[in-house]
Each structure stands twice: as structure tokens, then as C-alpha cells.
C-alpha positions in Angstrom: 7.3 12.9 -18.9 3.6 12.1 -19.5 0.7 14.1 -17.9 0.0 11.1 -15.7 3.5 11.4 -14.2 3.4 15.3 -14.0 0.0 15.7 -12.4 0.4 16.1 -8.6 -1.0 13.1 -6.7 -0.8 11.1 -3.5 -0.6 7.4 -2.6 -2.1 5.6 0.4 -1.5 1.9 -0.2 2.1 1.1 -1.1 4.5 -1.4 0.6 8.1 -0.4 1.0 9.2 -4.0 0.6 7.3 -4.2 -2.7 8.6 -0.9 -4.0 12.3 -1.8 -4.2 13.7 -1.0 -7.7 14.9 -4.2 -9.4 18.5 -3.0 -9.7 18.7 -2.3 -6.0 17.1 -5.6 -5.1 19.4 -7.5 -7.5 22.4 -5.8 -5.7 21.0 -6.9 -2.4 20.7 -10.5 -3.6 24.4 -10.4 -4.7 25.4 -8.8 -1.4 24.0 -11.8 0.4 25.6 -14.5 -1.8 23.3 -14.5 -4.8 20.4 -16.9 -5.7 20.6 -19.4 -8.5 17.0 -18.7 -9.5 17.9 -15.1 -10.4 21.3 -15.1 -12.2 20.3 -11.9 -14.0 18.1 -8.8 -14.0 15.9 -10.5 -16.6 15.5 -13.6 -14.4 14.5 -11.3 -11.5 11.8 -9.7 -13.6 10.5 -13.2 -14.5 10.4 -14.1 -10.8 7.8 -11.4 -10.4 5.2 -13.1 -12.6 2.5 -14.7 -10.5 -0.2 -17.2 -11.4 -2.2 -16.5 -8.2 -2.2 -14.8 -4.8 -0.5 -17.6 -2.9 2.4 -17.6 -5.3 2.7 -13.8 -4.8 2.9 -14.4 -1.0 5.5 -17.0 -1.6 7.6 -14.6 -3.7 7.1 -11.8 -1.3 8.6 -14.0 1.5 11.5 -15.0 -0.8 12.4 -11.4 -1.6 12.4 -10.4 2.1 15.4 -12.8 2.7 17.6 -10.2 1.2 16.7 -7.3 3.5 18.9 -8.2 6.5 20.6 -5.0 7.8 19.3 -1.7 8.9 21.3 0.0 6.1 19.4 -2.0 3.6 16.2 -0.4 4.7 17.7 3.1 4.7 18.8 2.6 1.2 15.6 1.2 -0.3 13.5 3.8 1.6 15.5 6.6 -0.1 15.2 5.0 -3.5 11.4 4.5 -3.0 11.0 8.1 -2.1 13.0 9.3 -5.1 10.8 7.1 -7.4 7.7 8.7 -6.0 9.1 12.2 -6.5 9.7 11.3 -10.1 6.0 10.7 -10.5 5.0 13.9 -8.8 3.7 12.1 -5.7 3.5 14.8 -3.0 2.4 12.7 -0.1 2.4 9.0 0.7 1.3 6.7 3.5 3.9 3.9 3.3 3.4 0.4 4.7 6.3 -1.6 6.2 6.2 -4.9 8.0 8.7 -4.9 10.9 7.9 -8.3 12.3 8.9 -10.1 9.1 12.6 -9.2 9.8 13.0 -10.3 13.4 14.5 -13.5 12.0 17.4 -11.3 10.8 17.9 -9.9 14.3 16.3 -6.6 13.4 14.2 -5.0 16.1 11.1 -2.9 15.3 12.3 0.4 16.8 15.7 0.5 15.0 14.1 -0.7 11.8 11.6 2.1 11.9 14.4 4.6 12.5 16.4 3.2 9.6 13.5 3.7 7.2 12.9 7.2 8.4 16.6 8.0 7.9 16.3 7.0 4.2 13.1 8.9 3.7 14.6 12.0 5.3 17.1 12.1 2.5 14.3 13.1 0.1 12.6 16.2 1.5 10.6 16.8 -1.7 7.9 14.4 -0.5 6.1 14.0 2.8 5.9 10.2 3.7 4.4 8.9 6.8 4.6 5.2 7.9 1.9 2.6 8.5 3.0 -0.6 10.4 1.6 -3.6 8.5 1.1 -6.3 11.1 1.3 -9.8 9.7 -1.9 -11.7 10.2 -0.1 -15.0 9.7 1.8 -14.5 13.0 -1.3 -14.1 15.1 -2.6 -11.3 17.3 -0.5 -12.2 20.4 2.8 -11.9 18.5 1.7 -8.7 16.7 0.4 -7.1 19.9 4.1 -7.0 20.9 4.9 -5.4 17.5 2.2 -2.8 18.2 3.7 -1.8 21.5 7.1 -1.6 19.9 5.7 0.7 17.2 4.1 2.9 19.8 7.6 3.6 21.2 8.8 5.1 17.8 5.6 6.8 16.7 7.6 10.1 16.6 9.3 8.7 13.5 6.2 9.5 11.6 4.2 6.2 12.2 0.5 7.2 12.0 -1.3 3.9 11.6 -1.4 0.1 11.5 -2.8 -2.5 9.2 -2.8 -6.3 8.7 -1.5 -7.9 5.6 -0.4 -11.4 4.8 -2.5 -14.5 3.9 -6.0 -13.1 4.0 -7.4 -16.3 2.6 -6.1 -18.3 5.6 -6.3 -15.8 8.5 -9.6 -13.9 8.9 -9.7 -10.5 10.7 -11.7 -11.4 13.8 -8.9 -12.6 16.1 -7.3 -9.1 15.8 -10.3 -7.2 17.3 -8.6 -6.6 20.7 -5.4 -5.5 19.1 -7.2 -3.0 16.9 -9.0 -1.6 20.0 -5.7 -1.1 21.7 -4.3 0.6 18.5 -7.2 3.0 18.5 -6.6 3.8 22.2 -3.0 4.5 21.4 -4.2 7.0 18.8 -3.3 5.1 15.6 -5.3 5.1 12.4 -6.4 1.6 11.3 -6.5 -0.2 8.0 -7.0 -3.8 7.0 -6.3 -5.7 3.8 -9.7 -7.3 3.0 -11.7 -8.4 0.0 -8.6 -9.3 -2.0 -7.8 -13.0 -1.6 -11.0 -13.5 0.3 -14.6 -12.5 -0.5 -16.9 -9.8 0.8 -17.2 -11.5 4.2 -13.6 -10.5 4.9 -14.6 -6.8 4.3 -17.6 -7.1 6.6 -15.5 -8.6 9.3 -12.9 -5.8 9.0 -15.7 -3.3 9.4 -17.7 -5.1 12.2 -14.9 -6.5 14.3 -11.9 -4.3 13.6 -13.8 -1.0 13.1 -11.2 0.1 10.6 -10.8 3.6 9.2 -10.0 2.3 5.7 -10.0 -0.9 3.7 -7.1 -2.0 1.6 -8.3 -3.5 -1.8 -12.0 -4.4 -1.2 -11.9 -5.7 -4.8 -14.4 -8.5 -4.1 -16.8 -6.2 -2.3 -18.5 -6.0 -5.7 -19.9 -9.5 -5.0 -22.3 -8.2 -2.3 -24.6 -5.3 -3.2 -25.5 -4.7 0.4 -21.9 -4.3 1.3 -21.4 -1.7 -1.5 -24.5 0.2 -0.1 -22.9 0.1 3.3 -19.6 1.4 2.1 -21.2 4.2 0.2 -23.5 5.2 3.1 -20.8 5.3 5.7 -18.1 6.7 3.4 -15.6 4.1 4.3 -12.5 4.7 2.2 -11.2 2.0 -0.1 -7.6 1.8 -1.2 -7.9 0.3 -4.7 -4.9 -1.3 -6.4 -6.0 -2.3 -10.0 -2.8 -3.6 -11.4 -2.0 -5.5 -8.2 -5.3 -7.3 -8.5 -4.5 -8.2 -12.2 -1.0 -9.5 -11.4 -2.2 -11.7 -8.6 -5.2 -13.1 -10.6 -7.9 -11.5 -8.5 -9.3 -9.9 -11.7 -8.5 -10.9 -15.3 -7.7 -7.3 -16.5 -7.9 -3.7 -15.7 -11.1 -3.3 -17.6 -12.6 -6.0 -15.4 -11.7 -4.3 -12.2 -14.7 -2.9 -10.3 -13.2 0.6 -9.9 -15.4 2.1 -12.5 -18.6 0.8 -10.8 -17.3 1.9 -7.4 -16.7 5.4 -8.8 -20.2 5.6 -10.4 -21.7 4.5 -7.1 -20.0 7.4 -5.3 -17.7 5.3 -3.1 -14.8 7.0 -1.4 -11.9 5.4 -3.3 -8.2 6.1 -4.0 -5.9 4.7 -6.6 -2.7 2.9 -5.5 0.1 0.6 -6.6 0.4 -1.8 -3.6 3.8 -3.4 -4.6 4.8 -1.5 -7.8 8.1 -3.0 -8.5 6.8 -6.5 -8.0 3.8 -5.8 -10.3 5.6 -3.8 -13.0 3.5 -0.7 -12.4 3.7 2.9 -11.1 1.0 5.3 -10.0 1.4 7.2 -13.2 0.8 3.9 -15.1 -2.3 3.1 -13.0 -4.0 6.4 -14.0 -2.9 5.9 -17.6 -4.5 2.5 -17.7 -7.7 3.8 -16.1 -8.1 6.2 -18.9 -7.2 3.7 -21.7 -8.9 0.6 -20.3 -11.8 1.9 -18.2 -12.8 5.0 -19.9 -12.0 7.5 -17.2 -11.7 11.1 -18.5 -9.0 13.5 -17.4 -11.6 15.3 -15.2 -12.5 12.0 -13.6 -8.9 11.2 -13.0 -8.5 14.6 -11.3 -11.6 13.6 -9.2 -10.0 10.3 -8.2 -6.8 12.2 -7.1 -8.9 14.5 -4.9 -10.8 11.5 -3.5 -7.5 10.1 -2.5 -6.7 13.3 -0.6 -10.1 13.1 1.1 -9.3 9.4 2.1 -5.9 10.3 3.6 -5.1 10.5 7.3 -4.0 14.1 6.9 -5.6 16.8 9.0 -8.5 18.6 7.5 -6.4 21.8 7.2 -3.6 19.8 5.4 -6.2 18.3 3.1 -7.6 21.7 2.1 -4.1 23.1 1.6 -3.1 20.1 -0.6 -6.2 20.3 -2.7 -5.6 24.0 -3.3 -1.9 23.4 -4.3 -2.9 20.6 -6.7 -5.5 22.8 -8.4 -2.9 25.6 -8.7 -0.3 23.3 -10.2 0.5 24.0 -13.9 0.0 20.3 -14.8 -3.4 20.0 -13.2 -5.5 21.3 -16.1 -3.4 20.1 -19.0 
């Protein structure tokens, strides 16, 4: 096991539906009658090659056709947690998108309980849930999902976000929904500055008043925005390989993470949809060292910035930082 896998770490931006190991997904495809486009595991891996962000969204929707029963979610949640444990991830804030599966007759509350049942089988890691509302469905529909999520918040649901087709559905219409989520006590996130430009990030800040921004890759196009993010310490969930795979940046070396780090922005490193992008959190840190010139000390700093960015209590943050620094792998 490499140092990147051994060193203790956390993850704040990873989607359950994009973290399903290929073998498990292939088995689900067979369970539901197969698909002629993926006759083999090799073909499935090829399916996860994207020319751009819209093609990624299309493939994301295709894959979700094979998550149809509550037991499917329990199974993939357990496998996702085990995969994280194998990378020494100690804590994660895991996205899931309940409204995508209403077409299969799955309700939000039972779906959430099914995921928690799978996560509970892996006590070596602490995973909380973030309900990713789908911007494509509109704020009225997703307001219903929010109320349903509130009913099962005791299953470890700590926040909400909006994912989906950012390039087609801006954040502003969700302002009232986000206000209601804050009144309910949820933390808030929004995908922004990924498939759309810096104006999407500004809108998430000004209209949704989010606690954190997912991606913000294209914030680098607006120096005033970078100054604002630095001044107000707004956490950014960066996903370098995700942005490479969907064509947002041409390579890891071209990702703005190095500049953001030098500017003192509050950033974390994440995988987004690791099994769709052929990455892992360990790989992300390895590539940052090899392609972007991050030193081991800087990688340790990135890990601690992630802890600072998390929705843990201040006491839990201090305790986690201390445990990381005391870990035998920390100073290798």
C-alpha cells in the first residue's frame, strides 16, 4: 500500500452513485436483464470515457437505471464504505440523489434508511449523508424531497446540495428552498463553477448563501471572485480528476488547485465519482505530487484543510487533526 493510501484523510465531495465498484455495477446490470452496450467488464470501463460534461450526465443517468431496489443501495453503500476504509479515509460526507429513483418506486425515506443500513456494516469509518437535490427537476419538486429528507435526518443526513446540469439550470430559482433548508438546520452546498463559469459560483454565494462550493474550477476566470473566496474563507470542494475526465480542464497540471492553494483559499481534495472517473482519493494526492509539484508537507496541509472545511463540530475537528498527526503514516 502506498503512502497516499496509508495516510489518514477525509473526503467531502463524493457521490454514492458514482462510487459503485465496476464489478458490483456489472452484476446489477445483469440482475436487471443486461445491456447490449456493456457485454463485459471491459465494455463497462469503456462506457466511462467522456468527451465532455453533457456526455457524463447522460452516462450518469444511464447507470442509475440499474439501481432499482432498496437492497441495491444497501449493497453499494457497504462496498463504497469498504473502499474508503482501504484508502485510510476516516470520515466522509457522502452525496446521494434520492429523487432520481422515484421512477423505480423508491421513496426518499426508505432509500435513506437502506443506504444507512449498508454504511452501518462498516464501522471503521464515519460517513454522514448529504442529499443532492437535482436542479433539473426544479425547486418545487425538490422542495418535496427536502421535506422528506427532514423526516429521516436521524439517519445521519447533515446537509443538502444541488447537482445535475449546471450549464442548463442556474442556482437562483433554488433560493427559497435553501432558506428553508437552513431553517431546518441543514448545512448547504452547491455544485458551481464546473460546467458553468464564475457567474454560477457568484450566484450560489449571493442567492443560495451556501456553506461550501462543489468544484469552483472556473472561479479562476474571475480574480475578484478568488479574492472574495479567500477573504470570506468559503470552502471549495476540488475534484481534479473529475474535471479532467469531463473535459473541464485538459490535465491535472492545468487544474487551478495549485493557484488556489498559493492564494490561501480554503480547499479540500475529493474524487466526485471515483469509479466513473477511474480514480481514488489516494490517486488524487499522488497525482498532485507528481503533476502539480505538491510536496508531502503540502499534501498534509491539504488534508488538514479538508478537516477544517468539513461539517464536523469544532471539537471533532480538533480531535481528528490530533489523531491524524499521531498516526504512524502521517510523517513517512
